[in-house]
N, C-alpha and C positions, 0 to 999 in steps of 0.2 A: 504494500500500500504506500509506504513512504518512499519507495524507489522511484516513483514517477513524479514526485513533487518537485517544484522548481526551487531554486536557491532562495528566492524571496519568501516562499511559503515555509521553507525549512527555518529560515531566520525568524519569521513571525512566530512559528511554533516554539522555537527555543526561547524567545522573549516572553511568550505567554507562560511558559513553564518556570522561568527564573524570576519573574516579576513578584510573585507572592513571597519568595524567600528574601528578595531585596527589600520589599515593603516591611516585612517583619523585622529585618535587621535595622531599618530606619526607625521604626517604632521603639524597639528596644534601646537604641542609642539615645533617642530623646528622653526616654524614661530614666536611663542611667544618668544623663546629664542633669535632669531635673532633681534627682535625689542628691547628686553631688552639690549642686547649688544650694539646696535646702540645708544640707549638712554644714557647708561653709557659713551660711547665714546664721545657723544655730550657734556655731562656735563663736562667731563675732558677737552675737547677743549675750552669750554667757560671759564673754570677756568684759563687755561693757557693764553688765550687771554686777560682776565681781568687783570691778573698779569702783562703781558707785557704792557698793556695800562697804568696802574698805575705807573709802574716803569719808563716808557718812559715819562709820564707827569711830574713826579717828577724831572727827569734829565733835561727835557726841561726848567722847571721853574728855576732850579739852573743855567742853562746856560744863561738864560735871566736876572735873577734878582740877582744872586750871593748867594741865599739862597734857601733851600728846603721849600716846603709848610708846614705850621705849623699844618694843620689838614687835615683830609680826605675830609671834605666838601669843603675846599678851592681848593683842587686838583680836585675834581669832578666838581665844578663850573667852574674853569678856562678852563678845556678841554672838558667840556660837556660830561663827561663819565657817563653812566648810567648802572646799573646792577640790577638784580632781587634779592631783599633782602630776598625773601623767599627761594632762592636757595643757596645763598652764604653769608658767614660772612667775612667781610674785617677787618683785624686788621692792623691799621696804627699807628706805634709808632715812632714819631720823636726823633732823637738822639740829634742833635744840628743843628744850622742853616747851618753848612758846612759839615755835615755828612749825608749820604744817610739814610733815614728812613727805618725801617724794615716794609715791606709790605707783609702780608700773606693773601691769599684768601683761605678760607676753605669752602668746599661744605657742605651744611646741609644734614643730613641723612633723615630728615622728610619733605623735600620740596614737596613731592608728595601728602601729606595729605591736 
């Protein structure tokens, strides 16, 4: 049956057979890209939330005691703040008892491993 078909008909049959596979691959690619974008957005939101919580805790401590926390552990214990140490690095550098410490939350690039 297929011996007498022309080159154009053979090409059209080949495209009709391969099209569903390509379409499925395209759909799966969009799905994976969407999940990856949502994951990156989630990590960014977690980072911002952790920074706000740490800054807010430091400011509350200063308002209540007149001095900022001396260490990150003191701040985390006082306000029961927890975070995933595999996802973020927190840099807490106290300046003086009456100056706001510099607090940086840095996402780790290798947290998925």
